N, C-alpha and C positions, 0 to 999 in steps of 0.2 A: 190682693192688696200688699203682698210681700214684695212684689216684682216694683210696684209703684214706691214702697218705701226704699227699695234699693236704688231704683233711678233718682228719687228725690235727694238721696244722700251722695249720689256719684255728681249730680248737678250743682247742688246747693249743700254743701257739707254743712254750714253753720245753721241750716233749719232743724230745728227741734222735731223730731217724729210725732211728739205726744203734745205739740202745743195746739192742736185743735181738739184735744180731749180725747177720750177713750170711746170705741164704739161700744155703746151700752150693751146691746144684745150679746156681742161676743163676750164681752168682759164679765157680764153678770151670769149669763147662763152656760157658756162653754168653758169659762176660765182663761182662755188665751186665744188670739187671733190663730185660726187654722185647726183648732182643736177638734171640732165635729169633723172636718175633713180626714184628719189623721186617724180619729176614732172609725170613721167608715172604713178606710184603707187598711187599718190594722186588721178590723172585723172580718173584713172579706178575704184577706191574706191568711187569716188563720182558719176559716171556716172549712170545714171538710166538702159540705156540698153548697150548692148555691143558696142565697137568703133572698127572701121577699124584701121590699121596702119596708113593710110593716114589721117583720122580723127584726130588721136593723133599727127601726124606731123603737120598738121594745128595748133592744138592748141599749141603744143610746138614753132611753129614759131613765133605765136602771143605773147607768154607769155615771150620768150627769145629775142624778137626783132629782129630775122634773117630777112636778106632781099634776097630773091631768086627772080632773075631776069628771070631766065628760068624755065619752067616746070621740066626740068631734074635735075635741082638742088635740087628741093623737092623731086622726084624720089629717087636721090643718098642718101639724108638725111633719109629718110625712110630707104633703105637697109643697110646704114652704121651705123646708130645711133638707129633708133627706133625699128627695128625688132630684132637686136641683143639683146635689153632690153627685148623685149617681150619674146623671146625664152628663156634668162636665168630666166626670172620670171616662165615661164611655168616649166622650170626644176626644179625648186624650189618648184613646187607645188603651188604657189601663184595665177595664171593666168589660165584661160583655153580660147581655142578658139575654135569657133563653126563656122561652113561652112556659109556663109553670100549668099545673093540673089544677090547682088550690084556687080558693076565692081571690086571692090577692094578685094571681096573675105571673108577672115575669120573676124569674129567679134570677139573682145577679151574681156573678162569679168573677173572681179576679183573674186576668190573664197572666200565666206564668211567663209567657214568653217562649215557652216550649210547645212544641206540636202536640196537638191532641192525638188519641188514638186513630179517631176517624181521619185526621189530616195524614196520619203516617200511612194508613190503611190505602189511601187513593194514591194510584200510580200516577206520578208526573210524567206526563206523555208529551205535553207541548214543550216547545222551546221558543226561546224568544228569537225574533227575526234577525236580531243583529249578533247572534252566537257564532263563535268563529269555531270551525273544525279543527279537531287536534286527533293525532294517530296513538291507537291504543293497539301495540302489535302491528297485524296486519290491517285492521280495521279503521275506518274513520269515525270518530265520535264527535258528539257537539256537546 
């Protein structure tokens, strides 16, 4: 939505972005557009370990002050709001999910951009076909 707002302002600067009204769900439940995404991002960035979608939903419930009276309401919130955010972040390469042992399954973690210990321990023996050799002392390296 933010990209659409920006494009609209660039193309038609005279159009008021709020002319069509406010998106009720985002305005009433999350405060502002993008607030849930920002909350999920911050939660995963600050988590010491991976979190399940259910754990993120419970934290969001408390943060935004939601009142779920039935367990099915929390499940619906997970499926309609939390999982789509997680999947979008995964498609952007910002989060990763790992198989978890608990009943909720997947553990979601923030990708820091730094290699993991497992990646550092794995030797990189393959080289690109287009790699050019260079000299290191008396030996040729790629």
